[in-house]
C-alpha positions, -999 to +999 in steps of 0.1 A: -020-331+295-032-328+259-021-300+237-047-274+227-027-256+201-049-265+170-083-257+185-067-224+200-053-215+166-085-222+149-104-200+173-081-172+169-083-174+131-120-174+132-120-144+156-097-124+135-118-132+104-149-119+120-131-088+133-119-081+097-153-086+082-170-063+107-146-033+101-163-001+094-136+010+069-149+005+033-124-010+009-121+007-024-108-003-059-071-011-065-051+018-077-023+009-102+012+023-098+037+019-124+073+025-112+102+027-138+137+040-136+124+076-142+087+076-136+061+071-108+028+068-126-004+066-103-034+057-126-057+074-101-049+107-084-083+117-069-102+092-047-128+091-019-116+088+016-113+051+029-091+020+025-071+019-007-049-009-021-020+002-043-009-024-070+027-016-080+043-029-111+080-023-114+088-019-151+123-004-143+157-023-142+163-014-105+146-026-073+122+000-061+101+009-032+068+030-030+056+051-001+025+070+007+033+103+026+012+126+046+022+162+051+058+167+063+068+133+046+051+113+074+051+077+061+016+064+062+023+030+042+051+015+021+062-014+002+099-021-002+121-044-024+099-047-055+122-063-080+124-055-117+095-070-137+075-078-105+043-067-088+034-060-053+006-045-033+000-027+000-031-010+016-036+022+035-066+040+049-066+077+039-087+105+054-095+135+033-065+156+024-034+158+002-007+131-001+022+120-021+030+087-036+067+082-041+086+056-061+122+051-053+142+034-080+173+019-065+157+025-032+176+058-026+168+095-023+135+112-019+119+094-049+098+104-079+067+119-063+031+120-075+005+141-056-029+125-049-060+141-035-085+123-012-120+139-009 
């Protein structure tokens, strides 16, 4: 019997690519977030509903993590283990509403929070 692993994987990859391309969710611009030891600076705090990519730069001296919270501290998306002097990104689809972006220097506590509004 001949293995069919490569053709099967190729078919799966193509199918996933087509699925991703046909998504109805509009991808929006990247939103810069600067996390330091004592600040969480979100470059854009008002945005349209849809998919957003947050590009995090850790300018602090501690490993950090960044969360997007809905009401009641419900985690919608997060990126952990962002080392000092490094960048990381993550995406989340947001409906209209109020959210919080939280940077957690040292990866402890409730973090430094910045409110954002999605229209």
